[in-house]
N, C-alpha and C positions, 0 to 999 in steps of 0.2 A: 055155188063154188068150193070145192071142197077146201079144206084145211090146207093140205097142202099147196093148192094153186094158189092162193092166199099170201101163204108164206113165201113163194118162188115171187108170186106180185110184188111182196113188200121188199125182199132184198133186190127186186129189179128196178124197184122205182127210187130204193136208196143208193146204188151204182150207179145209178143214171144219172141220179142228182149230183152225186160228190164228182162224177166226171166233167158236166158241163160246170158247175162250181169250180174245181181244179183249173180245168181251159180256160175259163173266165180269169181268173186272176193270175195266172201263169202267162196270157197271151196280153194281157195288160200290163201288166209288169214288166215283162221285157219291152213291149211296144213303147212303154214309155222309158225306159233305161236308152234305147235306141232313140229313140228320136233323142233325147239330152246330149247324147253322143253325138249323135249328127250335129247339130246344130252347132255343139261346142267345137268338132271339127271345121263347120263352114267358118265359124270364127276366126279361128284361128288360123285358116287357109287366109282368108280374105286380110288380114291383120298381119301374115308371113309378106304377101306378095305387096302389100302397101308399102312395106319398105323399102323406099327407093330414093337412091342415091341420087343427087341433080344432075342432070344430063341433058341435053341437046336433044336426045331422041327417047322421049319418052316412052313411044308407040314400041318402040324394037326391043327396047328393056323389058316393057313390059307382055310382050306377044313370047319374048324367052322366059321369064318369069312366069307365064301360066303354061305355056307350054311344057314345063317341068312338071309343073302339080297335077295339071289334066291327066298328063301320060299313067297316074295312078289308078285311073279308074273308077275312083272313087266318087266323079263329079259327075252331075248331068249338064250341069252349064257353067261356065266364066267367064263375065263379060266383065270389059273394061271401057266405061266409055271418057271423054273428055268433059271439060265444063260446058259447053254448049248441047249435050247429052247425045251427041253421035257417036254411035258403036267404035269404037279405035280396032277393039282386037276381041273377038268372041272364038270359045271355043263350045263345041255341042258336042252331047252324045244322046242316043235313044237310050227309053228306059225298059231294058229284056227283063221279061220276070218270067222267060222260059222256065218249067217245072212247077211253077207255082199257078195253081187254079186262078180263073178271075173271081169266081164266086168266094175264094180266102181274101185276094188282095182288096173286094170290094168289104168285105167283112172287116177286117182290120184296118183301113184305109190311114194312111200317115198322111198329114197336112204337108205341106209343100214345106221343104226345109231349105230357105237361103239365108243368107247375110251381105249385108252390103256397108262398106263406108266410104268413106271418103279418101282420096289418095294424096299425097302433100310433098313437096320435093322443099324441105324447110318446113317452112310454115307458112309456102304459098300453096294453094289446093291447086291439082294440074286435072283431077277429076274424080270420076267412082268405079269401085269395082264391087260386083256382084258374086258371090258364089251360091252355087244351089247343088244339094248333095244328090247324088245317086242313089236310091233306096232300094236298089235290088237285094243285097247282101243282107239288109233288115228283113225284108219279105220270106228271102231263102232261107233267112235263121229262123223266122217265125215258124215257117210251113214243116220246117224238121222237127221244132220242138212240139209243134199240133202231132208230127206222125208219131211221134215219139211218145207221149200220152197217149194218144188213142190206142198203139200198139202195147204199151202197159197195161191198159185200163182191158184191153180183148184180154191177154194173159191170165190177169188176176181175177177176171170174170169166168171163165174157165174153171180157175183152181177154188175160187169159190164157191161157183153152183154145183163142183164136183165136191168138195168138202159139205155143202149144205145139203146135198142129196144123202149122204153118207150120214147126217146128223140126224136130218130128218126122219131118215130110216130107222133110226135107232131110237129117236125121242116118241117115235108116233109108234112104235111096234105095240105096246102096251094099249093103244087107244084103238089097234086095227086086232088085236086077242079080242078087247071088249065088243067091238063091234060084230065079229063070226061068231061071238056066242050068243050076241042079242038074234043074230041072225037064226041061228039052229033053233032057239028057243022058238 
């Protein structure tokens, strides 16, 4: 293998290791931050819905509150159960990951994000509320970061290989002249 090929291989190995490391660090950091934000959102939503005033018809009030929150499309599931554990109000939305490849979803898999709390009227418990967050936006954000990182890597790879080619030609010119003289002898 020629010196030129060895140097190109070293540059390629360096760039590839930088890409993998950069992607891993960025995706992990963004994934963790998104998970924490989703967990906080689930907790705040459950606690907000829990702020129930004394009424004879908790099911109607909870249905209205859950409907208002659920329409924001940030939720996978919101469920209100009475003290017996029976589902009184439930809203579900399918997880739609259009535009994000299945292999990427499997690679950055989010754990289920949900939060549950007791629902009280005054100090009297009347049921429980559980909120599960829709991970679609987080997956789409991570996918766009991944594509941006790969695009930048491709751009800088082309620029670096162009620069490396010019630099190697300049650096190896004296060696090539020595080689030509050796062949001529």
